[in-house]
C-alpha positions as CSV (number, residue, x, y, z in Angstrom):
1,M,-3.3,10.8,-10.7
2,K,-3.6,7.2,-9.2
3,L,-4.8,6.4,-5.8
4,L,-5.0,2.8,-6.7
5,N,-3.5,0.6,-9.8
6,V,-4.6,-3.5,-9.6
7,K,-2.3,-4.8,-12.4
8,N,-3.1,-8.7,-13.6
9,L,-5.1,-9.6,-10.1
10,R,-5.7,-13.6,-10.1
11,I,-7.9,-15.1,-7.1
12,S,-8.1,-18.7,-7.3
13,F,-9.3,-20.8,-4.1
14,K,-8.0,-24.3,-3.4
15,T,-10.6,-26.8,-2.5
16,S,-10.4,-30.9,-1.8
17,K,-10.2,-31.6,-5.0
18,S,-9.4,-29.1,-7.4
19,E,-8.1,-25.2,-7.2
20,L,-10.7,-22.6,-9.1
21,L,-10.3,-19.9,-10.8
22,A,-12.5,-17.5,-9.6
23,I,-11.2,-13.8,-10.9
24,D,-8.8,-14.1,-13.7
25,G,-6.4,-11.4,-14.5
26,I,-8.3,-8.0,-14.1
27,S,-6.1,-4.6,-14.4
28,F,-8.0,-1.4,-13.0
29,E,-6.9,1.6,-11.5
30,V,-8.7,4.4,-9.0
31,N,-7.7,7.8,-9.0
32,K,-8.1,10.3,-6.5
33,G,-11.3,11.4,-6.4
34,E,-13.1,9.5,-8.4
35,I,-15.5,7.1,-8.5
36,L,-15.7,3.9,-9.2
37,G,-18.4,1.7,-10.1
38,I,-17.6,-2.1,-10.6
39,V,-20.9,-3.4,-11.2
40,G,-22.3,-7.6,-11.9
41,E,-24.5,-10.3,-11.2
42,T,-23.5,-12.0,-8.0
43,G,-20.9,-14.4,-8.4
44,S,-19.2,-12.2,-11.0
45,G,-16.3,-12.1,-8.7
46,K,-16.9,-8.1,-7.0
47,T,-17.2,-8.5,-3.3
48,I,-13.8,-11.1,-3.3
49,T,-12.2,-8.4,-5.2
50,S,-12.9,-6.2,-2.8
51,L,-12.2,-8.4,0.0
52,S,-8.6,-8.9,-2.0
53,I,-8.1,-5.0,-1.5
54,M,-9.0,-5.2,2.1
55,R,-6.4,-8.7,2.5
56,L,-9.6,-10.1,3.9
57,L,-9.9,-13.1,2.1
58,P,-9.8,-16.7,3.4
59,G,-7.5,-19.0,4.2
60,N,-8.1,-21.2,0.7
61,A,-7.1,-18.3,-1.6
62,K,-3.9,-17.7,-3.9
63,V,-3.3,-14.3,-5.2
64,S,-1.2,-13.0,-7.5
65,G,-0.2,-9.6,-9.4
66,E,-0.2,-6.3,-7.7
67,I,-2.7,-4.8,-5.5
68,L,-0.5,-0.9,-6.0
69,F,-1.7,1.7,-3.1
70,N,0.0,4.6,-2.8
71,N,3.2,3.1,-4.9
72,K,3.1,0.4,-2.5
73,N,2.1,-3.1,-3.4
74,L,0.0,-4.8,-0.2
75,L,0.0,-8.1,-1.1
76,D,3.3,-7.8,0.2
77,L,3.7,-5.8,3.1
78,S,3.4,-7.9,7.0
79,E,-0.2,-8.4,8.0
80,K,1.2,-5.8,11.6
81,E,2.1,-3.4,8.3
82,M,-1.9,-4.1,6.2
83,D,-3.3,-4.0,9.6
84,E,-2.8,-0.5,9.8
85,I,-3.5,0.6,6.3
86,R,-6.7,-1.5,7.0
87,G,-10.0,1.6,8.5
88,K,-7.9,3.9,8.2
89,K,-6.3,4.3,4.4
90,I,-9.2,1.9,3.1
91,S,-11.7,1.3,4.6
92,M,-15.4,-0.4,4.3
93,I,-18.9,-0.6,4.3
94,F,-20.3,-3.7,3.8
95,Q,-23.0,-5.4,2.3
96,E,-24.8,-6.1,6.0
97,P,-24.4,-3.8,8.4
98,M,-26.4,-5.2,11.4
99,T,-23.5,-8.4,10.4
100,A,-20.7,-6.1,10.4
101,F,-21.4,-4.8,14.1
102,D,-20.8,-6.5,17.4
103,P,-24.5,-7.1,18.5
104,L,-22.5,-7.3,22.0
105,Y,-21.3,-4.0,22.3
106,T,-22.4,0.3,21.7
107,I,-21.8,1.8,18.7
108,G,-20.1,4.2,20.3
109,A,-17.9,1.2,22.2
110,Q,-17.1,0.5,18.0
111,F,-16.7,3.7,17.1
112,S,-13.8,4.5,19.6
113,E,-12.0,1.1,18.9
114,V,-11.6,2.6,15.7
115,L,-10.0,5.8,16.8
116,F,-8.4,4.7,19.7
117,K,-6.7,2.0,17.9
118,H,-5.7,4.6,14.7
119,E,-5.3,7.7,16.8
120,R,-4.6,6.7,20.3
121,I,-6.5,10.4,20.8
122,R,-8.3,10.4,24.6
123,K,-11.8,9.3,25.4
124,E,-13.6,12.5,25.0
125,E,-12.2,13.5,22.1
126,I,-13.1,10.4,20.8
127,K,-16.6,10.7,21.5
128,R,-17.2,14.3,20.5
129,R,-15.4,13.1,16.7
130,S,-17.0,10.1,17.4
131,V,-20.6,12.0,17.3
132,E,-19.8,15.0,15.1
133,M,-19.4,12.0,12.5
134,L,-22.8,10.1,13.0
135,K,-24.5,13.8,12.6
136,L,-22.9,14.2,9.6
137,V,-24.9,11.0,7.9
138,G,-28.0,12.2,9.6
139,I,-28.6,10.4,12.4
140,P,-30.9,12.5,14.2
141,E,-29.8,12.6,18.5
142,A,-26.6,11.3,17.2
143,E,-25.0,11.6,21.8
144,K,-28.1,9.0,22.8
145,R,-27.5,7.4,19.6
146,F,-23.9,7.1,20.2
147,D,-24.7,4.5,23.6
148,Q,-27.0,2.1,21.9
149,Y,-26.6,-1.2,20.8
150,P,-26.7,-1.7,17.0
151,H,-30.1,-3.7,17.5
152,E,-31.8,-0.5,18.5
153,Y,-30.9,1.2,15.2
154,S,-33.5,0.5,11.8
155,G,-32.4,-0.6,8.6
156,G,-31.4,3.0,7.3
157,M,-29.8,4.3,10.3
158,I,-27.8,1.4,11.1
159,Q,-26.4,1.8,7.2
160,R,-25.7,5.0,7.7
161,A,-23.8,4.0,11.2
162,M,-21.6,1.9,8.9
163,I,-20.1,5.0,6.5
164,A,-19.8,6.6,9.2
165,L,-18.4,4.2,10.7
166,A,-15.9,3.7,7.6
167,L,-15.5,7.7,7.1
168,L,-14.5,8.6,10.8
169,T,-10.7,8.5,10.5
170,N,-11.0,10.5,6.9
171,P,-9.6,7.6,4.6
172,E,-8.1,7.8,1.8
173,L,-9.9,5.2,-0.5
174,V,-13.4,4.0,0.7
175,I,-14.8,0.5,-0.7
176,A,-18.9,-0.1,-0.6
177,D,-19.9,-3.5,-0.8
178,E,-23.9,-3.2,-2.3
179,P,-24.2,-0.3,0.5
180,T,-27.9,-0.1,-0.1
181,T,-29.1,-3.6,-0.1
182,G,-32.4,-4.2,1.7
183,L,-33.1,-0.2,2.1
184,D,-36.6,0.9,0.5
185,V,-36.5,2.9,-2.5
186,T,-37.4,5.7,-0.3
187,I,-34.1,5.6,1.9
188,Q,-32.0,4.0,-0.4
189,M,-31.6,7.3,-2.3
190,Q,-31.1,8.9,1.0
191,V,-27.9,7.2,1.7
192,L,-26.8,7.6,-2.3
193,N,-27.5,11.1,-1.9
194,L,-26.0,11.5,1.4
195,M,-22.3,8.8,0.1
196,K,-22.3,11.6,-3.2
197,R,-22.5,14.4,-0.7
198,I,-19.8,13.7,1.2
199,Q,-17.4,12.3,-1.2
200,R,-17.7,15.1,-3.2
201,T,-16.5,17.4,-0.5
202,S,-13.6,15.0,1.3
203,N,-12.5,14.5,-2.5
204,L,-12.9,11.1,-1.7
205,S,-11.6,7.8,-3.6
206,M,-14.7,5.1,-3.9
207,I,-14.5,1.7,-5.3
208,F,-19.0,1.4,-5.8
209,I,-19.4,-2.5,-5.9
210,T,-23.8,-3.2,-6.8
211,H,-25.6,-5.6,-9.9
212,D,-28.1,-2.5,-9.7
213,L,-26.6,-0.4,-13.3
214,G,-29.1,2.6,-12.4
215,V,-27.8,2.8,-9.0
216,I,-23.9,2.7,-10.7
217,S,-25.4,5.5,-13.4
218,K,-26.0,8.0,-10.2
219,M,-22.8,7.5,-8.6
220,A,-19.7,7.0,-10.6
221,D,-17.1,8.3,-12.6
222,R,-16.2,5.0,-14.3
223,I,-17.9,2.1,-14.8
224,I,-16.1,-1.8,-14.9
225,V,-18.4,-4.6,-15.9
226,L,-17.8,-7.8,-14.3
227,Y,-18.6,-11.2,-14.9
228,L,-17.5,-14.6,-13.5
229,G,-14.0,-12.8,-12.9
230,K,-13.2,-11.2,-15.8
231,I,-13.7,-7.5,-17.0
232,L,-15.9,-7.8,-20.0
233,E,-16.1,-4.2,-20.8
234,T,-15.0,-0.4,-18.8
235,G,-14.6,3.0,-19.3
236,N,-16.4,6.0,-18.8
237,V,-20.5,5.1,-17.1
238,K,-21.8,7.8,-19.5
239,D,-20.3,6.1,-22.3
240,V,-20.3,1.9,-21.0
241,I,-24.3,2.6,-20.1
242,F,-25.6,4.7,-23.2
243,S,-23.5,3.1,-25.6
244,P,-22.8,-0.8,-24.7
245,F,-21.3,-2.8,-26.2
246,H,-20.7,-6.1,-24.6
247,P,-23.6,-8.7,-25.3
248,Y,-24.2,-8.6,-21.2
249,T,-23.6,-4.9,-20.6
250,Q,-26.5,-4.9,-23.5
251,G,-28.3,-7.3,-21.0
252,L,-28.1,-5.7,-18.3
253,V,-29.0,-1.9,-19.8
254,S,-32.3,-3.4,-20.8
255,S,-33.3,-5.0,-18.0
256,I,-33.0,-1.8,-16.4
257,P,-37.1,-0.2,-15.7
258,T,-37.6,3.4,-17.2
259,L,-40.8,5.5,-16.8
260,S,-42.3,4.1,-20.3
261,T,-41.8,0.4,-18.9
262,S,-45.2,-1.5,-19.0
263,R,-46.9,-2.6,-15.8
264,T,-47.9,-5.4,-17.4
265,G,-45.3,-6.4,-19.8
266,K,-42.6,-8.2,-18.7
267,L,-38.3,-6.8,-18.5
268,H,-35.3,-7.5,-19.9
269,S,-33.3,-10.9,-18.6
270,I,-30.3,-12.1,-19.5
271,P,-31.4,-16.2,-20.3
272,G,-29.8,-18.4,-18.3
273,N,-27.5,-18.1,-14.8
274,V,-23.7,-17.4,-13.8
275,P,-21.5,-21.0,-13.9
276,S,-20.2,-22.2,-11.2
277,L,-17.0,-21.6,-10.5
278,S,-16.2,-25.2,-11.5
279,E,-18.4,-24.7,-14.8
280,I,-16.1,-23.3,-16.1
281,K,-14.1,-23.8,-19.6
282,K,-11.6,-22.4,-22.3
283,G,-12.8,-19.4,-24.4
284,C,-15.0,-16.5,-23.1
285,R,-16.7,-16.8,-19.8
286,F,-20.3,-15.6,-21.1
287,Y,-20.1,-17.5,-23.6
288,S,-23.1,-19.9,-22.8
289,R,-25.3,-17.1,-22.6
290,C,-24.4,-15.1,-25.0
291,S,-26.5,-14.7,-28.6
292,Q,-23.7,-13.4,-30.5
293,R,-21.3,-16.2,-30.4
294,M,-19.0,-17.7,-32.4
295,E,-17.1,-21.0,-32.8
296,I,-14.0,-18.5,-32.0
297,C,-15.4,-18.2,-28.9
298,K,-15.9,-21.5,-27.4
299,E,-12.1,-21.7,-27.8
300,K,-10.2,-19.1,-27.4
301,S,-10.7,-15.9,-24.2
302,P,-11.2,-12.6,-25.9
303,T,-8.8,-9.5,-24.6
304,L,-10.1,-5.4,-24.2
305,F,-9.5,-3.6,-27.3
306,E,-10.6,0.3,-27.4
307,V,-14.0,0.8,-29.1
308,S,-13.7,4.6,-28.3
309,S,-11.5,7.3,-26.6
310,G,-11.2,5.3,-22.9
311,H,-14.1,3.0,-23.7
312,Y,-12.5,-0.8,-24.0
313,V,-14.8,-3.7,-24.7
314,A,-13.9,-8.2,-24.6
315,C,-16.0,-9.0,-27.6
316,W,-15.3,-11.3,-30.2
317,A,-18.2,-10.6,-31.8
318,V,-17.5,-6.7,-31.6
319,E,-14.2,-6.8,-33.2
320,K,-15.8,-8.5,-36.2
321,N,-18.2,-5.7,-36.4
322,R,-15.5,-3.4,-36.8
323,N,-13.4,-4.4,-38.8
324,L,-16.6,-5.0,-41.3
325,V,-17.5,-1.4,-40.8
326,K,-13.6,-0.5,-41.1
327,M,-13.3,-2.9,-44.3
328,D,-16.9,-1.2,-45.9
329,E,-15.5,2.4,-45.1
330,Q,-12.6,1.5,-47.0
C-alpha cells in the first residue's frame, strides 16, 4: 500500500540571472513498511528531494508536481497544516546532527518541545517517553543524558539521539539523509543495524539517502539512482546492485571495494565530476561522463523503460542493445 507517491516533481531555483532546474520531473513511491534508498553523488539532488517532501526548501525554490502523503498533496497544504505533519507524521534524520540540535538547550528540552507541540502531554510523561526512547537507541545512562547538552555527546551518541528524536512521535515516514556521515566504520554499522531493527519492529516506512551503495545494499528494499535531478535507474535493490544496466550505476557499483580488492591497486572511479546546474544542456544529463554515449544522447533525454519486472532504466545505449538482442533472437 502506497504511503508516499511523488509524481512528476520539478524543483528549480531562481537566481539573479536565471532559473536553475535541480529536479527534472521525477516520480517514485514509498510503500508502507518499506525502505526506499536514494543514491547518487553529491549534487545529484538527493537532499533537495527530501527537503521538498518536508517543505523545507528556501524561498527562491519553485516546486511543481504532486507529493501525495496518505493521498493528500503536501504542496497544497497551508503552512499550519504542514506543520502538524512535519515532525509528527513525517520526520527527518539530518546529515549533521550536531548542527540539527540547538547547542543552547539540553537534549531533554529539545525532546520536550517536540512532544509538547504535537501531543500536549504532561511534563512527567514527556520525560518518561524521552528517556525510554534514548534507551531504545542504546544511549547509556539515559536519564542523565536527558539533561545534558549536545556538545556533551560523542559523535555516535548524538547520531543516536537524532534517531531517537525522529522516532519520538511514532511517525509513519522517516527520511534519513546520510545518517552515518562522519562516523567510523564500527559506529556506522551499529547505527545502521539499530535503524534497521527499529524499522522492522515498528513497520516504519523510510527514505534512506546516501552516496554509498554498500550501505544502501544493507538497508533498502528498493533503490533510486539519481543524477543531476533525473532518475537513471530504479528497481529492487538486488536487481540494481547485482545487475546494473545504466553506465552510471555500473560505475557506482564498480567503485565499491570488496574483500578481493587489492590494497595497492586503484579503485574504479567515474571520470569527471558532477556538472553544476548552470552547465546542464539538453539530452542525457550523464552525457559528458558516459563511456557509452551516442549522438542521440546529446540531443534527447532518455525516459525510463522496463528491462525486467520492476526494474527500469533511462539510457539510449541500453535500449539500443536490448533491441539488437531482440532482433538476433528473431
